[in-house]
C-alpha positions as CSV (number, residue, x, y, z in Angstrom):
1,X,-91.3,-13.9,-34.3
2,X,-93.5,-15.8,-31.9
3,X,-97.1,-15.9,-33.0
4,X,-98.2,-18.7,-30.7
5,X,-98.7,-20.8,-33.9
6,X,-97.0,-24.0,-34.9
7,X,-93.3,-23.6,-35.6
8,X,-91.2,-24.4,-38.6
9,X,-87.8,-25.8,-37.6
10,X,-84.8,-26.9,-39.6
11,X,-84.6,-30.7,-40.2
12,X,-81.2,-32.2,-40.8
13,X,-82.9,-35.3,-42.1
14,X,-84.9,-33.4,-44.8
15,X,-82.3,-30.7,-45.2
16,X,-85.0,-28.0,-45.1
17,X,-87.4,-26.1,-42.8
18,X,-90.3,-28.4,-41.8
19,X,-93.6,-27.7,-40.2
20,X,-94.0,-29.1,-36.6
21,X,-96.7,-29.5,-34.1
22,X,-94.6,-27.6,-31.6
23,X,-95.8,-24.2,-30.4
24,X,-92.9,-23.4,-28.0
25,X,-89.2,-24.1,-28.8
26,X,-86.2,-22.2,-27.8
27,X,-82.7,-22.4,-29.4
28,X,-81.2,-25.7,-30.6
29,X,-77.4,-25.2,-30.6
30,X,-74.7,-27.6,-31.5
31,X,-71.5,-28.3,-29.5
32,X,-68.8,-25.7,-29.5
33,X,-71.1,-23.0,-30.9
34,X,-71.5,-19.6,-29.3
35,X,-73.1,-16.2,-29.7
36,X,-71.9,-12.7,-29.1
37,X,-73.4,-10.5,-26.3
38,X,-76.9,-9.3,-27.2
39,X,-77.2,-11.6,-30.3
40,X,-80.9,-11.9,-31.2
41,X,-82.2,-15.3,-32.2
42,X,-85.7,-16.3,-33.3
43,X,-87.9,-18.9,-31.7
44,X,-86.9,-22.4,-33.0
45,X,-83.5,-21.3,-34.4
46,X,-81.2,-24.2,-35.1
47,X,-77.4,-23.6,-34.9
48,X,-75.0,-26.3,-36.0
49,X,-71.6,-27.3,-34.5
50,X,-68.8,-24.8,-33.9
51,X,-70.6,-21.7,-35.1
52,X,-69.8,-18.2,-33.9
53,X,-72.8,-15.9,-34.3
54,X,-72.6,-12.2,-33.7
55,X,-73.6,-8.8,-35.0
56,X,-76.8,-6.8,-35.3
57,X,-80.1,-8.1,-36.5
58,X,-81.7,-11.5,-36.5
59,X,-79.7,-14.2,-38.3
60,X,-81.5,-16.9,-40.2
61,X,-83.5,-19.5,-38.3
62,X,-81.0,-22.2,-39.6
63,X,-77.3,-21.5,-39.1
64,X,-75.0,-24.2,-40.6
65,X,-72.2,-25.7,-38.7
66,X,-68.9,-23.7,-38.8
67,X,-70.6,-20.4,-39.6
68,X,-68.6,-17.3,-38.5
69,X,-70.7,-14.1,-38.6
70,X,-74.3,-13.0,-38.4
71,X,-77.3,-11.6,-40.2
72,X,-75.4,-9.2,-42.4
73,X,-72.4,-11.4,-43.4
74,X,-71.0,-14.8,-42.6
75,X,-68.3,-17.1,-43.8
76,X,-67.2,-20.7,-43.1
77,X,-65.1,-21.0,-39.9
78,X,-61.6,-22.4,-40.7
79,X,-61.2,-25.9,-39.3
80,X,-57.8,-25.2,-37.6
81,X,-59.3,-22.1,-35.8
82,X,-62.3,-24.2,-34.8
83,X,-59.9,-26.7,-33.2
84,X,-58.1,-23.9,-31.4
85,X,-61.3,-22.4,-30.0
86,X,-62.7,-25.8,-28.9
87,X,-59.4,-26.7,-27.3
88,X,-59.2,-23.4,-25.4
89,X,-62.8,-23.9,-24.1
90,X,-62.2,-27.5,-23.1
91,X,-58.9,-26.7,-21.3
92,X,-60.8,-24.3,-19.0
93,X,-62.7,-27.4,-17.9
94,X,-59.5,-29.5,-17.7
95,X,-60.5,-31.6,-20.7
96,X,-58.3,-32.3,-23.7
97,X,-59.6,-32.0,-27.3
98,X,-58.9,-35.6,-28.3
99,X,-57.9,-37.0,-31.8
100,X,-61.4,-38.5,-31.9
101,X,-62.9,-35.1,-31.2
102,X,-60.8,-33.6,-34.1
103,X,-61.9,-36.4,-36.4
104,X,-65.6,-35.7,-35.7
105,X,-65.1,-32.0,-36.2
106,X,-63.2,-32.6,-39.4
107,X,-66.0,-34.8,-40.8
108,X,-68.7,-32.2,-39.9
109,X,-66.6,-29.4,-41.4
110,X,-66.5,-31.3,-44.7
111,X,-70.3,-31.6,-44.6
112,X,-70.9,-27.9,-43.7
113,X,-72.1,-25.3,-46.2
């Protein structure tokens, strides 16, 4: 909800929602993340890496990396499937998902949830 007041936004450094001096902030979304058509997101929502958000209702204002689902139910996205989706997206742009990319995603997957 946008009340024109100062926003609380998720801080990775503090691992919690923190008060800011910011009044306006859209979505902050990590690499390889996506939403379904008509997915509703609140002001200042933070979405991690390789998340797939879909379904009815507003999901939380912080969506961890590798989340698969939405407001009603979600689970951790399997790493091999995340590789496949990222690779498919990158191939459309004539880019290869490199071993270094996989190493980064593997590291982040271990930290998620």
